[in-house]
Structure formats: C-alpha cells, structure tokens
N, C-alpha and C positions, 0 to 999 in steps of 0.2 A: 334453402341452399341455392346458390347461383348455378347457372348452367355451365357447361364445359365448353369454352371457346374452341378448343381443338377439335371438337366433335359437332359443332353447331351447324355445319353445312352438310351433314349427312342425314339420311332419313331416320325417323324414330326407330324403325325396326333395326337398322344397322347400329344405332346408338344403344338400343336395348341389348343387342347381341354382345356388343363390346363390354357393357357394364356387367352382364351376367357372366361373361368369360372371366372378367377380373374377379368377380365374387367367388367363382369356383377356385381360382388360384389361392385366394385368401383362405377359404375353407380348407383346402388341401394342405396349405402350409400350417394352419392351426392344428389340424388333425395330426400332422407329423410331430408337432411340438408336444401334444398331449400324449401320443403313443410313445414318443421318444422318452419322455419322463418315466413312463411305466417300465420301459425296457431297462433303464438305469436302476430303478428300484427293485426289479426282479433279478438284477445281476448280469444280464446279458451284455450290457454296456457299462463302462466304468464311470462315465461322467457325462452330464448333459447340460448344455446352455443353449437356449432356443430363442427364436425370434417372435414368439407370441406377443401380441399387443402392438407390433410394429408393421403389421401386414399392409394396411391401406396406404400409408405414405410411400411404401416401397413399390406398390403398384403404380402410383403416380410417377415415381422416379423412373420406372421402367419405360413409361411412355415417352419420356424425354431423352432417354439413354439411347444413343445411336451406335451403329457398328463403327468400330474404330475408337470409340470412347473407352475410358479406363475407370475402374473402380479401385479405391484403396479404402477398405472398410474394416468392420469388426464383426464379431461372431453372432450378430442377430440379423444378418441380411439374407436369410434363406428365401424370403418371399421375392426379393428382387431377383435373385439367381433363378428361381423357378419361373418368374414372369418373363425373364429373358431367354428361357429355354436352355439354361446352362446347368440345371440341377433337376434330376428326376427324383421321385419318391424313393425308388430303390437305391439310388446313389446317396440320398440323405441317410438312409438307414445303414448302408454299407460303411459310411463314415463313422456312424455311431458305434458300429461293431468293430471298427478298426480293420476292415478288410484290406489286406496288403496287395491285392491285385489292382493295379492302377486302371485297368479297364472297367472294373466294377466300382472302384472308389477313386475317381479321377481328381479329387480335390487334394489329396496328399498321400494316396496309397497307404492309408492307415497310420501315417506318421504324426498326425495331429488329431486332437479330439474333433468331434463334429462341430459344425458351425464355422469352419475355416475354409474359405472358398478361393478357387483359382481357376483360370482358364489356361489352356496350353498354348504357349507362344512358340514352342519348338516341336519339330517332328522327331521321330525316333532316332534320327542321326544327329540331332542337335542343331539342325538348320532352322532358320526363321520361317515361320508361316506368314501368310499375308494378314497382318494384324488389322488392316483397314477394312477387312471383309468379315470381321467377327467382333462380338462383344468381348471385352477384355477385363479380367479381374486380376490384379496383382495378388500374390499369395498372402493371406492374412497371417498375422501373429497375434498371440493372446495378450501381449503386454499392452496395457491401457495407454492409448494415445500413440503407441508405437507405429501406427499406420500413417501418422501425420507427416513426418519428414519425407517419406517416400511419395506421398501425394503431391508435395510441392514439385518434385522432379518430374513426375508424370505430366503435370500441367505445363511445366517449363519447356518440356520437349515440344509441345505444340507451338510455343512461341519461337523456339529455335527453328523448327521446320518452316514456319511462316516467314521469318524475317532474315534468315541467313541464306545467301545466294549459293547456288551450286552444291547444296547439300543433298546427299542421297536419301530420298524419302520413300522410295519404292518399298512396299510392304509395311511401311511404318506410319505414314501420314498422308492426308490429302489437304495440302495447303495449310496445315496447322489447325484444321477445323475441329479437332478432337477435344472433348471436355474430360477433365479428371474429376470424378465424383467421389467425394469423401464422406464417410459416415462415422459417427462417434456418439457414445452415450453422454448425456448431460454432465454426469459426475466426472467423466474422464477429461472434460474440458478444464478441470483444475490442474492437469498436468502441464509442466513447463513446455513440453513438446508441442502442445496445442497452441499456446500463445506464441511461441517462437515461429511456428509455421504460419499462423495467421498474419503476423507482422511481416514475415518475408514475402508471403503471397501478395500482400498489399503493396509492398515496395516493388516487386517484380511485375505486378499486373499480369497474372497468368490465369488461364481459364479453368478455375476451380469452382465447383459447386459443393460447398461444405454443408453437410446435413447433421444437425444435432438432434438426436432422438431424446426428448425430454419427458421422462416419467417421474420426475421429482426425487428420485432416489439413486444412490450408488451403493449397490448391495443393500445394507440396512441403514445407510447414512443419508439423512434427508438433505435436500438442496441447501437448507439454511446453514449447514456445516460445510458445504462445498463451494458455494458461489456467492460473491458479494451481491446483495439485492435479490438473491435466489433466482437470478435471471441472466443467462449468458448474453443474450442479444442486447439487453439493456446496458450492460457494462461495456459492450463492444461498440456502442453508438459512435464513439470517436473515430471508428474506422469507416463509417458511412461516407461514401463519396458525395461530392457536391459539385456545383458548377465551376469551382475554382481549384478543387483538390481531388486527386485520384485516391481511390480507396476501395472499399467493398460496397456491394449492394447488399443490404440486409433485409431479409424478408421473414415474416412470421406467419404461421398457419397452424390451425388446430389439426392434430393428427388423426382425428376421426371424421374430418370433413372431406369426403371423397372429391366432391366437385371443386372445391377451392384448392385442394391439394393438386389436382391435375392442372388447374390454371396456374398455380404458383410454380410448379415444376417446369411447365412450358416456358414461362417467363424467365426463370432462372437459367435454363438451358440456352435460350436464345441470347441472353445477355453475355454469358460466358463464352459461348461459341462464336458469336459475331463480333463482339467488342473486345474480347480477351480481358474481361474484367472479372475478378473473383466475386463470388456470391456466397453468402451465408444464409441458409434456411434454418430457422429455429422452429422445429416441429414440436408444438406444445400439446399438453393435455393427453399424453399417451399413457398407456397402462402396461403393467407386467403381470398378466393373469396368474402365472405360476411362480412368481417370485424370480429372484436373480438366477438361480440354477438349481440343480438337483441336490446341492449340498445343504439346503436348508429351506425353511418355510417362511414366507413373508408375513404370515399371520403373527409372527413373533414380534414384529417391529412396526406394523402398520395398524392404525386405529381402526375400529369397526366402521367409523364414518368414512375413512379413506377407502377401505375395502369395498364398501357399498358404492361409493362414487366410481370406483374402478369398474365394478360390475355394470353400472349404468352407462359408462362412457367407453366401454370396450369398442375399439374401432370397427371390428367385424360386425358387432351388434348394431352400431350406429349406421353403418352402410346398409345393413339389412333393413333397418327401419326406413331409411331414406328410399330404398328401392321399392318398398311397398307403398309408401306415401306418394311416390312419384308415378306410380302405375307401371313401373318397369317389370314388376313381378308380383305374384301373390304369395302369401305365406305358405300355401300348400305347395306351390311350385318350388319354393326355396327349401322346404322340408324334404322334398323328394331329392333335390340336388344334394343336400347335405347327407342324406341317407346313402346315396350312391357313392359319394366321395369317401365317406367313412369306410365303406366296404372295399373300395379300391385301395385305399391307403393300408388297411389291414392286410390285404392280399400282397401288396408290394413289400410290406414289412416282412411278411412270412417268406417271400421269395428271397429277399436280401439275406435273411438269417440262414436259410437253407443253402444258399450259394456260398456263404461264408463258411459254413460248417462242413460242407460236403468233402473237400479234400482232407480235412482233419480226421473225419470219420474213417476215410480210407486208410490213412496212416495208423489210426487206432486199430483197425482190423489187422493190419500187417503186424503190428507190435504184439497184440494178444496172441497171434499165432506163433510168433517167435518165442515169446515168454513161456507159452505152453510147452513147446519143444524143449526149451532149456530146463524147465522144471523137472522133466522126466529123466534128465541125464545128470543133473547136479546133485551133489551131496546135500546141498541146501535147498532142495526142491520145495520143501514146505514153506520156507520164507519167500521164495520166488513166486510160488503160487499165490501167496497173499498179495504180492505186488501186481501180479497178473489180474487177480480178481478186482483189485482197486481200479485198475485201468478199465476193465470191462464194465464196471458198474457205473462209470461216468457217461451219461447219455450225451452230454454236450461238452466234450473235452476241449482244452486248449493244448497247443503244442507244448507248453510248459508242463502240463499234466503228464503228457506222454514221455517227454525227455527226462523229466525228473525221476519217474519210476524206472525207465530204461537204464539210466545211469546208476541208480541204486542197485539194480539187478547185477551189474558188473561187479559190485563189491562182494557179492555172494559167490562169485565164480573165480575169485583170486586163487591162482595156483592150478586152476583147471584148464584143460584144453579140449575143445570140441568144435565141431563145425557149427553147432548152434550158437555157441558163444561168439565165434567169428562172424556169424550172420548178424547177431545183435550189434556188434561193434560197427559193422558196415552200415547197418540201418541208422545208428546214431550219427555216424559221420555223414551219411547222405542227407539226413534231416537238417543237420547243421549247415552243410554245404548249400542246400537249397533255401534254408530259412534265414540264415544270417544276413545275406545281401538284401533281403526284404526290409531290413531295419538299418543297414549300415552303408548301403551303396549311395553313389551320387553326391557324396560330400563335395567332391570336385568333379569337373567334367570328365566323362568317360568316353568321349568321342575323339576324333582326330583333331578337334579344336582345343584339346587340353593344353594348358600353358607348358606342361612338362614335355610335350612333344615338339615344341618349337626348337629347331636346331640352332646351335651356336654359330654365330658369325663373328670371328675375332676382329678386333680393330686392326686396321692397316694404316701405315704411316708413309708419308713421303720421306725421301732420304734426308731432307733438311727440315723435317717437321718442327714447327715452332713450339716452344714451351709457353703455355698460356694458363691463366687462372682457370681452375676447374669449372667455375660458373660459365665461362665462355663455351666450353664443350657442351654443357647442359643447354645453354641458350640456343646455340646453333643446331643442336639435335632437336629441340622443340620446334625450331623454325622448320626443319625438314619434316617433322611429324605433321604440323599444321598444313604444310604444303601438300603432303601426300595423302592425308586423311581428312577430307572435308567434314566428316562427321565428328572429328576430334575437337574438344574444347576444354579449357581449363578455367577454374574459378576458385576464389578464396580471398582471404583477408590480405589486402595489399598486393594482390596478384596482378591487377590490371594496369593502372596508371603508372606505377613505379616499377612494374615488372618483377615483383616479389621482393621481400626484404633483403635478399641476397643477390638480386639482379639476374636470376636464372632465366627470367622471361623478359629481359630488357628489350624494349622497343617492339615487342610482338603485338601488343594491343593496337598500336598505330597501324601495323601492317595487316592484321587479321580482323580487327573490329572488336567492339565492346561486347558482342554476344559470345565470341569465341575465346577471348582472353578477358575475363570479367572480374571486377571487384565484387565482394559481398560484404554484408554486415558481419559483425562479430557474433557468430551463431553457429558453432561447430556442428551441432546435431543436424541442423537443416542443410548445412553444406554437404554433409554426407547424404542426407535425404535427396537433395537435388541430384546427386550423382547416381543414387540407386534408381530413382524414377527414370532418369534419362537413359541409363544403361538398359533398363527393361524395355525401352522403346527403340532400341537399335542404335543409339548414339554412343560415342566413345568418350565419356567424360573423364576428366582428371580433376579430382577434388583436392584442393590444397588445404591442409591444416598447418598453420604457420610453424608451430613447434610440436614435437611429439608429445610433450607434456599435455598439450591442450586437446589431444585426442581423447583424453579421459572425459571431456564434455560429450563426446560422441560415441563412447564405447558401447553404450546400450544399443544404439542404432546399428553399429557395426556388428555387435555380437548377436543380437536377437533377430535382426532383419537381414543384413547383407550376408553374413557368414552362413546363414541357413537357407537362403533362397533356393539354391540348386538342390540342396538336400530335401527340403520340405515339399518340393514339387516333384521330386524324383526325376530331376532332369528336364522338366517341362517348362521351366522358366530359368533365365540366366540374367545376371546383372554384373557384367565384367567391368566393374568400376575400378579405376586406379586411384588410390589415395596417395598423394604426394606429401611428404612431411620431412622434417629434419630434426636430428638429435645427436646425442653423444658429446661428451667432453667439453661442453660449454660450462661455465662456472655458475653455480647457483641452483637453489632448490627447484625453481620453476622452469629452468631451461636446460636441465641435465639430460633429459630425453633418453633414459635407459631403462624404463620400466617394462622390459621385455617379458618378464615372467607373467605379468598380468595379461598382456596381449596374447601371448602364446596359448594361455589357457582359455581365453574368452573368444578368440577369433578363429577357431578351427573352422575351415571352410574358406578362409582367405589366405592367400600367399603372403608371407611376411619376409621381406627381402631387405638385406642389410649390406649394401655395396660399400666397399672400402674407398672407392674413388668415384669421381663424377663420370669418368668413362664407363665404369661398370654400371653406374646408375642409368646413364643414357642407354646402354645396351638392354637393361631391364625394361625400360619404357618401350623400346622397340619390340621386344619379345612379347610383352603384355598385350600390345595392340594387335598381335597376330592370334591371341588366344582367347579363351572363354572365361577364365576364372578371375575373380576380383583379387586385388593385391594391395598391400601397403608397402611403399618404398620409403625407407628411412635413409635420407641423404646425410652424410657426415657434416655436421654443422661447422666444424672447424676446417673443412676442406675446400670451401669455395674459392679461397685465395691461394691455395697451394697450387704449384705449377704441375701441369700434366702435358704430355705430348699431344698435339692436336691430331686426331685421326682424320684420314681422308675419306672415310666411309660412314660419316654420321648419317643417321636415318636408316642405315642398313645393318650396322653392327648389332649383334644380339648376344646378351649374356644369358646363359642357360639357367633354368630354374630347377632347384633341387640338386645342383651339382656343386661340389666343393672345388677349390683350386689350391694346389700345393705351390706356394710361392717361394719356398726354400726347402731343398732336400737336405736330409740329415739322417744320422743313424742312432743317436743316443736317446732321444726323447721326442715325442710328438706333441707339439704345441698347437692348440686349436683356439681360434678367436675370430673376431669379425669387426667390421666398422672401424671407427677411429682407434680403438684399442689394438686392432690388428697391426697398425703401423708401428705402435710402440713395441709390440711383441717381435715384429720383424727386425727392428733396430736392435733390440736386446739380444736376439738370436745371433746377430753378427758380432756383438760384443762378447758373447759367451765363447766364441771360437778362440778368443785369446787365451782361454783357460782350458782349451782342448775339449769343449763340450759342443758337439755338432747336433743342433736341434733341427728337426723338421717342422716347418711352419705351414699350417693349413688354414686357409680362409674359408669359413663356412658359407658365406655369401647369401645363402637362403636358409632361414630357420624353419619356415613352413612352405613347402616340404623340406625335409632334411636329408641330405646326402643319400639320394636314391640309389646311387651306384655302390654304396658302402665302401668308399675309398678310404675313409679314416681308419677302418679296421685293418686295411692292407698296410697302412703306415704303422699302426701299433704292432702288427705282426713282425715288422722289421725292427722297430725301436724297442719294443717291450715295455715302454713307459708312456704315460699319458698325462698331460696337464691341460685344463681348460681355463682360459683367462677371459674374463668378462667384466664389464662395468655395471652390470645389473646387481641387485642386492643378492645376498646369499640365498640359495634355494630358488633362484629365478632361472634365467636362461641357462646358466652354467649347469644347474641340476637337470634341466631338460636335455641339454646336449649330452651330459654324462649318461642319462637313462637311454638315450638313443644309441650311444656307442656300446654300452655294456649289455643292455637287454635285447635290443633289436639286432645289433651287429655282432653280438657275442664276443666282444673283445677281451673279456676277462680271462679267457684261456691263454692269451698271449702275454699277459702282464706279469712282469717280474717284480714290480713295485706297486705300491698302493696308488690308484689313480687320484689325481689332485684337482681341486677346483680353486681358482683364485679369483675372487669377485670383489665388488665394492663393499664398503661397510653397510651395515643394516639400515642406515639412514640415507635420506636423499643427500646429494653432495652440497657442501657449504660453498659460499661465495668466495671468489678470489683464488689466486694461484695456490696459496697454502690450503684453502678449502678443498680444492680439487686434489691436491697432493695427498691430503690426509683422508680423503673420502673414497677415491678410486684407485685401482692398481697403478702404481708408477713403474717406470722402467727398473728402478732399484728393487721394488717388490718382486717383479717378475724374475729378475736376475737371481735374487737370493732364494726364491722359491725353487727355481730350477736347480740351482747349485745344491740346495738342501737335498733334493732327490738324488743327485749324483753322489753327494757325500754319504748318504745312507747306503748306496750301492757299493761305493769304493772309498772309504774314509782315508785310505793311504794316499791315493792320487788327489783326493778332494777333501783336504782337512777343513775343519770348521772355520767359517768366516769370522766368527766371534764367540 
C-alpha cells in the first residue's frame, strides 16, 4: 500500500497514533453492529440495519469532512458519525431501543429505526445554531436513494453563498467552502433519483462528493441484475469532466485499502471544496459481514466462494493486516485493543438499555400498586388480580404492556365507583398525556416561528387603485420579496428567462441575476431536493413546479423527506421550503391540477394553501417567509389574466394560514369551497338569491392546516345546512373537509339536513370546454344541488326543478 500524503509530514509516532485511533473507531463500530444484531434477535430491539463492512472508507471520509460540511447519507454510516464525534456507543444503542428522550437518542428521539443520523441545526427555541462551527448531517430517511435530491440542494447552497452578493451567510457558510457528502449503496444507484441528481449536479457544478458503497448486492440481488456492466462508475464515464467540458471527477478505490482511501478522499474533498466540481467516488470490493439486515441471512443467497472472499477482504481485517505488516502495531497489541473495546461496548449497551427501561419500570411499579388496590375493592377482583400479575411478571415491559392491561382493568370496573378506580383513570390519562407527544409532536413548528402565528396584514388600496391582471400583483410582490430578502431565490422550469409560463416573474431574472431567479431542467424531484437542501442551510428557496399535476413526479420527495423533516428530528432541523405551483380548472387530464386528496394524505407536515386570487397568493408568500414550516401554494391557473385591484402594500400584506374567510354571509345554507371553484360558488350564491335562497359562502384558503378557529361550525350553527363543493375526485378533498367539520368541529349537532359534498367525477377532467363541464362541478350543478337541499326542507316554497 502507498503512504498517506495527508500524514507524510508528521513523525512516525504521530502517524502511528492516528492510525491506531482510527482502528479503534472501526473496531468499536463493528462491535456495535455485532451486538446490535443480537439485541434484535433477543427482542430488545425491533429491527437492525448496520454499517459493518463499510468502516474503513468512512474513516477516510471523516478525515476530509470539515466543520460546516454536510452529509446526506443512508443507514450504514455509523462509523463516519462516530469518527466525527457525533455518535456515541450509548446513543447508537438508544436509537436501536427507540428511546424517546432526545438527550439520550439525539438522532430522532426514537422516531426512526437505528442507523438514521442527524445533527442539530436548531436550539430548543427553534433558532439557528452556527452551522459553520459544527459537522452537519441532514436527517436520514429509509427510502433508497431518497437522500439524493436533498444532497443537490445542500451542495447548491455553497454555490449560492459563494456567488450571490449581499447574501446573509452568518451561521451558514464561509464563502461557500462547504462540501456536501453523499453516500449510497451500489444497488440504490438503480433508482431514478440517483441519476436525476447526478445529472443535475453535473449541470449545476456544485460541491458534492458522492460516495457509492459497492458490496455487489442489493439485499439478495446481485449487481448483474442492478447495473449495466455491473459497475456504476463504468457506465457514468460520460460524466467525467475533461479539458473542454464540465462534468464530474470520477474516482475509484478499494474499500479495504486504508492508505489509498485516505488519499482519495483528500483529493475528492479538495476538488469539490476549491473548484466547486462534483466528485463521484466508487468504493469497490466492500463486504457486508452480517448480510443486509436482521430480517434475513445472506448465506441464503451468496455462494460459499463469495462468503469466503468476503471473510478474507473484510475491511477491518485488511487494515489490521496492513498495520502489522507496516510495523504500526503488533498482533498482541491489537488483540488487547479489541478486548478492551468489546468490554466498553458491552458496558455502554447495558447502560443504554437500563436508561431506556428505568422510567418504564417506575411506571410499572405505580400501576401494580394501583391494580392491587382495585382488586381488593372490585367485585371482579379475581380477574383484575390476573391482569396485575401479568404486569408484575414482565421484567422488561413496554408502555404498551402497561397501558393495555390498565385499560382492560377498567372494563372490569364498569358500574363501580371507588377512589382506586379514579386513581387508575388518572394514571392512564397521565401516561397518555406524557407519552403521546413523544410520538406525535413537532409535525409542524411549535415555536414562535410557526406559520400559523404570523398575523394577518390585509391588503390596502389607493382610492383610485388600478385593476390589473393577477399576474402583475404576483410579479410585483415577488419583486418586493427579492428586494427585502437577500436569501430568497426561486427556480424551476421556465422560471428564469421568460419569468414563468404565466409571467408571474416577468423581468426578475434580469434584475436579480441567474442564481436568484433560475431556470432548471425538467426534473421535478430534484427541483424539490434543491429546495430542501438550501432551506436546511438557512436560505429561503421557492421551488416552482410548473403545474400541480407534475408534482406527482416529486411527491415521494415531498412526502418522505420534506414533510417529515421537522417531525423526524423532533424540531432539531427545519426546511421551510415554499413550493410554488398552479392548478384548477384548466382543461385536460394532465393540467387539471386538482388531485388534492392525494397530497392531503401524503404531505402531512407541509402546509397546503389554495388561494382564490393572486392577491391572496401574494399574501401567503409573504407569510411563509416569516415562518418555519414548508408549504405548497397552489395558484389558480385560470386567474393570471383576471383583473384584481392593485394593493399598495405588496411585500407587507399577509394572508393568515389555517384561517377561513367568509366572502358572503347568508342564513339558509353554508357553502364551503376554495380556489377556482370558489369563484363559481360565489357567483352561483348570488344567483340563488333570486329564488329566495340566501347562502353563506366560505373560502377554505388553507387545507393544511384547516380552519384552526373553527369558524365553519359557527356558520353551520346559524344555517343548519352544509355543502362542500370541490373539483377533486369523490372522496378526495371534499371528504377531508367534511371529516374536519363533522368530527373535529362537531357540526353534526347543528345539522337539520344531510351534509352534502359536490365534487368532480371520478376520472381526471377531459379536454375542452365540454370536457370541463362534464368533468367538474359547474355553476348549474351547484345551483341545482343547493336548490335540492332547500326543496327537501320546504317543497312548497321550493318545488322540484324537474
């Protein structure tokens, strides 16, 4: 093996100390993997997926990884995190046991399985820490290649910080010198997200070092079924930069060759950091000593020859052999090191388990005492005693064990009254009150930065306010945003040069530059990824998806990554990305933009905002830039040329989030809608007046969150009738809205008529005026549906229409 250039100018003793220190980390990490698997097999942990076989390349990466850098990786990077000092052995096992105390388990507070790593970007008040003074890891997700889009944005932030003047970089960047380090398994490079990100990174020329851990398998499937030529770097040769063309620098290295790994990673880090050129490192000849995970054995699908090769080429073993051959250490010294580390890891594992179990044991003791007392007073004491004994016999209980038996006990006390029963009920309520937030908190910001805490600022108008196309209001409001927020930027398909397909950004690229108002390729998933990564680094990105229908290309990234960022880090990372798109009432299957039901169910954790006008949309953008939560804003596609009064407070007006607006008062029926359909509902409500039907019309404005003040139920209490009109398919957003009003707001008690929903047909809308008319609710549909409700109420005053 060659020497290590980064260490060549130090003494042999210092060099020896460094290498031995690395080996200790590798042994410690391996021992965690081995013991972790046993903990799963004994039932203490539910599932295990570990980083064994990847230790040595991760040690090399850690040497090139600098403070301020970012990681976007996957669930085998435990050695890197340990080498950076961001993961202790006790924390490793706390994650395996799903400890919900974030101080004990800082990676996700037990919300993700072990192997998902994060560093804390925010303090307890939701304020940014100085990210330039710490190693940074964006929160992992399990979805294969799901880390790739976010990696692109993490790297692009460095480019923005380096090349955009007057941008606020304090706490976030030092002249854009930060590298984004990505890791992925070789099989996962088959995913489209990998190729989309690689292509985009090459186009953007951002400082990524992309690491492919190649052990030739994806679970049980060999590389010959995964990758053309069985070699990812071979088929990516076309991305290699040359003297005439920008692209990637592609490096290959064997995963067991410590010295060459250190050299390769130093080279890769320098290229990415100094030149802002993306680098791909194909780390080959790696092994997976325990197979893919605790769900199965790799002996079932690997040949005996392959298993023997893996034993001989285990990276820890190869480093050990090299250390002895090089005179760095003797076998006896390494045996002693390994013995000490094994003991330390076993002790740390024990401590982690006891720390996890201690508060549950205390709750168990309390419950056994309460059940003992109840058993002596209840007529069903024999049965309650059996439940008490069941609880007492469990040495290592879960809270599920405790609550299940406690709640079953209540069944045996139906009809009985006693202080003991009351004490049990209070105990159950207390455990739920303290335990439920451990699993359900922080879906959205819970600090003063929450989007829902931003106060409304109504639009104001000059006396002779001009009527202008709605797009002009958007354009001028975006102009104010980019002037007031140097960290704000927008990007998407046709966003830059032509100022978006509807001219809502007309002329702004010329004014603010190509980095802040930028065109992208046709690649929705990585457009969202750019936004997530940049938002994680303190920028305020607006990612534009040309039409709402095309958001389906990116829904996995939105759902699995963006929507869960704040939740899966328990408020320790935030990505306040704004997704700008447009939909509703355009004609045709692929531009109808009303698939709200899917987004509502897949994007919890993201605000879903549906403004009826461009003034309302402009207000939403201004509100979002003051808050912490990510959002999707769906502009009305048929509203850009509709005339609106020009406000005189663009940039300052704010539309409140989670608040409905009553745009017409009435007494006979409450009509609820949003977006483009809302305008049809409003016009129809005015027509109904001619027949003596006075409808109240409410604009939802915000679907996620929905009517936080419960104003709709107040309307229903007055009108006693409810109809929801929506252009989504049946069972979509209309069903969601109905559930919110009936089950959360308890409106059923005020209804004198059956609540109605009027939605589009079950299919996507057909093309043309007739296609729209026969696919989505028309003014006549709404009129007749409302009239039908009133006919049912009073057939004398409202005889049948036909």
